[in-house]
C-alpha positions in Angstrom: 23.1 15.8 20.4 23.0 18.9 18.5 19.4 20.4 18.5 20.6 22.9 15.8 21.8 20.1 13.5 18.6 18.2 14.1 16.4 21.3 13.3 18.5 22.1 10.2 18.2 18.5 8.9 14.5 18.5 9.4 14.0 21.7 7.5 16.0 20.4 4.7 14.2 17.1 4.5 10.8 18.8 4.7 11.9 21.2 1.9 12.8 18.5 -0.5 9.9 16.2 0.1 7.3 16.2 -3.0 4.0 16.7 -1.6 2.5 14.6 -4.4 4.7 11.7 -3.7 3.4 11.5 0.0 -0.3 11.8 -1.1 -0.7 15.6 -0.4 -3.1 17.5 -2.8 -1.3 20.2 -4.8 -3.8 22.5 -6.0 -2.2 25.8 -6.4 1.4 27.1 -6.7 3.5 27.2 -3.5 5.7 29.9 -2.1 8.2 27.2 -1.0 9.2 23.9 -2.2 8.3 20.7 -0.3 5.9 19.9 2.5 4.4 22.6 4.6 4.8 22.3 8.4 1.1 21.6 8.8 1.4 18.7 6.1 4.3 17.1 7.9 2.6 17.2 11.3 -0.6 15.6 9.7 1.7 12.9 8.1 3.7 12.2 11.2 0.7 12.3 13.6 2.1 15.1 15.7 1.2 18.7 16.3 2.1 21.6 14.1 3.4 23.4 17.2 5.9 20.5 18.1 7.1 20.5 14.2 7.7 24.2 14.7 9.6 23.9 17.9 11.7 20.9 16.5 12.7 23.0 13.5 13.6 25.9 15.7 15.6 23.8 18.0 13.8 24.8 21.1 12.2 21.6 22.5 13.3 18.3 24.0 14.5 15.6 21.5 11.9 13.6 20.0 11.3 9.9 21.1 12.2 6.9 19.0 8.6 6.5 17.9 8.3 10.1 16.7 11.6 9.8 14.9 10.1 6.8 13.1 7.0 8.6 12.2 9.0 11.6 10.9 11.3 9.4 8.9 8.2 7.7 7.4 6.5 10.9 6.6 9.7 12.4 5.0 10.5 9.1 3.2 14.2 9.2 4.6 16.7 6.7 3.2 18.2 4.3 5.5 21.5 6.4 6.0 19.2 9.5 6.7 17.0 7.6 9.2 20.2 6.4 11.0 21.4 10.2 11.1 18.1 11.3 12.6 18.1 8.7 15.3 21.6 9.5 16.1 20.8 13.4 16.1 17.9 12.7 18.6 20.0 10.6 20.9 18.7 7.1 19.7 22.0 5.9 18.3 22.1 2.4 17.2 23.1 -0.2 20.2 22.9 -3.9 20.2 21.0 -3.8 23.5 18.3 -1.3 22.1 15.5 -1.6 19.9 15.5 -0.3 16.2 12.7 1.6 15.0 14.2 2.5 11.6 12.1 1.4 8.6 14.5 0.3 5.9 13.8 1.5 2.4 13.4 -2.2 1.3 10.5 -2.8 3.9 8.9 0.4 2.9 8.8 -0.6 -0.7 7.3 -4.1 0.3 4.7 -2.5 2.3 3.7 0.0 -0.5 4.0 -2.7 -3.4 1.4 -4.9 -1.3 -1.3 -2.3 -1.6 -4.0 -4.8 -1.8 -3.3 -6.3 1.7 -3.5 -4.3 5.0 0.0 -4.1 6.3 1.2 -2.6 9.6 4.9 -2.5 10.8 5.5 -2.7 14.4 8.7 -2.6 16.6 9.7 -5.2 19.2 7.4 -3.5 21.8 4.4 -4.2 19.4 3.9 -0.6 18.8 2.9 0.5 15.3 5.6 2.6 13.5 4.3 2.5 10.0 1.5 1.2 7.7 -0.1 1.3 4.2 -3.2 3.0 3.2 -5.4 0.0 3.3 -4.3 -0.6 6.8 -5.3 2.9 7.8 -8.7 2.5 6.0 -9.4 -0.9 7.7 -8.3 0.0 11.3 -8.7 3.8 11.5 -6.0 6.4 11.0 -3.2 5.5 13.4 -2.0 9.2 13.4 -4.9 10.1 15.6 -3.6 7.9 18.3 -1.3 9.1 21.1 1.9 7.3 21.2 1.1 4.7 24.0 -2.2 3.7 22.3 -0.2 2.6 19.3 1.0 -0.2 21.2 -0.9 -3.4 20.6 0.2 -4.9 24.1 -1.0 -1.8 26.0 -4.4 -1.5 24.2 -5.1 -5.2 24.7 -4.3 -5.3 28.3 -5.9 -2.0 29.3 -8.7 -1.7 27.0 -9.6 -5.5 26.2 -8.7 -5.3 22.6 -5.9 -3.9 20.4 -8.2 -1.9 18.2 -11.8 -0.6 18.7 -12.7 -2.2 15.4 -11.3 -5.6 16.2 -13.5 -8.5 17.6 -12.1 -11.8 18.7 -13.8 -14.9 20.4 -12.7 -15.1 24.1 -10.5 -18.0 23.3 -8.7 -16.1 20.2 -8.3 -13.1 22.4 -6.7 -14.9 25.3 -4.5 -17.0 23.0 -3.3 -13.7 21.4 -2.6 -11.9 24.8 -0.6 -14.9 26.0 1.4 -15.2 22.6 2.2 -11.4 22.7 3.5 -11.6 26.3 5.5 -14.8 25.5 7.1 -12.8 22.6 7.8 -9.7 24.5 9.7 -11.7 27.3 11.9 -13.2 24.6 12.6 -9.5 23.3 13.8 -8.5 26.9 16.8 -10.7 26.6 17.8 -9.4 23.2 17.3 -5.8 24.1 18.4 -5.6 27.9 19.3 -2.0 27.7 16.2 -0.5 26.1 14.5 1.9 28.6 11.2 2.1 26.6 10.9 -1.7 26.6 11.6 -2.1 30.3 9.2 0.9 31.1 6.3 -0.7 29.0 6.9 -4.0 30.9 6.9 -2.2 34.4 3.7 -0.1 33.3 1.7 -3.2 32.1 2.5 -5.1 35.0 1.2 -2.4 37.4 -1.9 -1.8 35.2 -3.0 -5.5 34.4 -3.4 -8.4 36.7 -3.7 -10.6 33.4 -0.4 -9.4 32.2 1.3 -9.8 35.4 0.1 -13.5 35.5 1.3 -14.2 32.0 4.6 -12.4 32.8 5.2 -14.4 35.8 4.6 -17.6 34.0 7.9 -17.3 32.3 6.8 -18.6 28.8 9.1 -17.5 26.0 7.9 -18.0 22.5 7.4 -16.1 19.1 4.1 -14.8 18.0 3.4 -15.7 14.3 -0.5 -15.9 13.4 -3.9 -14.9 14.5 -7.4 -14.7 13.4 -9.6 -11.6 13.9 -12.9 -9.9 12.8 -12.8 -6.3 12.0 -16.1 -4.4 12.3 -15.8 -1.7 9.7 -18.4 1.2 9.9 -18.7 1.3 6.0 -18.3 -2.2 4.6 -19.3 -4.4 7.6 -17.6 -7.4 9.2 -14.5 -8.5 7.6 -12.9 -12.0 8.6 -9.1 -11.9 8.2 -6.1 -14.0 9.0 -3.0 -12.1 10.2 0.6 -13.3 9.7 3.5 -12.0 11.4 6.6 -11.6 9.3 9.9 -10.6 11.0 12.8 -8.7 9.4 16.2 -10.1 10.2 18.3 -6.8 10.7 16.0 -4.4 12.4 13.6 -7.2 14.1 10.4 -5.4 12.9 7.1 -7.1 12.9 5.1 -6.8 9.5 1.4 -7.8 10.1 -0.1 -9.0 6.8 -3.9 -9.2 6.8 -5.3 -11.7 4.3 -9.0 -12.7 3.7 -10.0 -15.8 5.7 -10.6 -18.6 3.2 -14.4 -19.3 2.6 -15.5 -15.7 3.6 -16.3 -12.7 1.5 -13.5 -10.7 3.0 -11.6 -10.1 -0.4 -14.7 -8.3 -1.8 -14.9 -6.1 1.3 -11.2 -5.4 1.3 -11.6 -4.3 -2.5 -14.6 -2.3 -1.7 -12.6 -0.6 1.1 -9.8 0.2 -1.2 -12.2 1.7 -3.8 -13.9 3.9 -1.0 -10.5 5.2 0.3 -9.4 5.9 -3.2 -12.7 8.0 -3.8 -12.3 9.8 -0.5 -8.5 10.9 -1.6 -9.9 12.1 -4.9 -12.6 14.1 -3.2 -10.0 15.7 -0.9 -7.8 16.4 -3.8 
């Protein structure tokens, strides 16, 4: 891996990214084209200092999750994402998890703007999302890397998000389903170090996880129901369907209003509030 080439590529991609296209306010002429370093840091959920060190080639290589965040923020093409991951030492390997967000997936997530959508990798770690997801669940860029993992939070904090509420039965069913899905993934990605580390850490941290893991159940996770307690619009009853992409094995979590609830109106209100907030910032 060449830290110099990685640094040069990041600078090039940042300079060519139109701030308006990624939702950044442009109120005055800029000395240089593209995003500022602090804007890239904000969009990717990393520190400005880390962006500086990456662009100067004087830091350790970024993790796969950070690469995914940078690719999302810089709107890299599929070929550019693959190049970034190779430069950072995360070359594609049949035994390793993909955290690349194909351009087609990004277009789908952006097009379905009236539904909250999150994109997760095989470890159930959030790697991309649309604005309504962030408005519903809270800004994911504020979370440290490990806390973007649904599995880590549900087994160490009780719920996958501070705003989510399940009945006890719903929560236990979700936990068991996620572990069964994760066990199936370990056979598809036997050489991925982050997957094996997550399993080991969860096994040590949670007796509940250890018991479910030792049961040996293998199954996919497809659907759940949850209530999101939002501080501005109140309780939102939602169904969550999981769609899996064929090539990269990503999970698209698509939230839709529970039939018979008033969730559609609350989501529309949340979308309007988000638009007003963005306009105010601009």
